[in-house]
C-alpha positions in Angstrom: 56.3 112.6 69.0 54.8 109.1 69.9 56.7 108.2 72.9 56.0 104.4 72.5 56.8 104.3 68.7 59.2 107.1 68.3 57.4 108.3 65.2 57.2 111.9 64.8 54.3 114.0 63.5 51.8 117.0 63.3 48.9 116.9 65.7 45.7 116.9 63.7 43.2 116.8 66.6 42.3 115.6 69.9 38.9 113.7 70.9 37.7 113.6 74.3 35.7 110.9 75.6 33.5 111.6 78.4 30.5 110.2 80.2 27.1 111.5 79.9 26.4 111.6 83.4 28.6 114.0 85.3 30.3 115.1 82.3 33.5 112.8 83.6 36.7 112.5 81.5 37.2 108.8 80.2 40.2 109.2 77.6 41.9 111.6 75.3 43.3 110.4 72.0 45.4 112.4 69.6 45.2 111.8 65.8 48.9 112.4 64.4 50.1 112.6 60.8 53.8 112.5 59.6 55.0 115.8 58.3 54.7 115.9 54.7 51.8 113.6 54.5 51.3 110.0 55.3 49.0 107.6 57.1 47.4 109.2 60.1 47.9 107.2 63.6 46.1 107.6 66.8 47.6 107.5 70.3 46.4 108.1 73.8 47.4 112.0 74.3 49.3 111.2 77.4 51.8 109.3 75.1 52.5 112.6 72.9 55.1 115.1 73.6 56.5 118.2 71.6 59.6 116.6 69.5 62.7 118.9 69.2 63.1 120.1 65.6 66.2 118.0 64.6 64.4 115.4 62.3 
């Protein structure tokens, strides 16, 4: 679940952006898709959490 939008979906992948020098983490982006199909969206990984199974 995307905490900001309330959209629920399945995690398709995560991309980490790092610096070339020092391999320092800059950001993590989650790619989500609604269950059953639909338009994929992206959000910062820290905004994504497990959703309950009730909808």
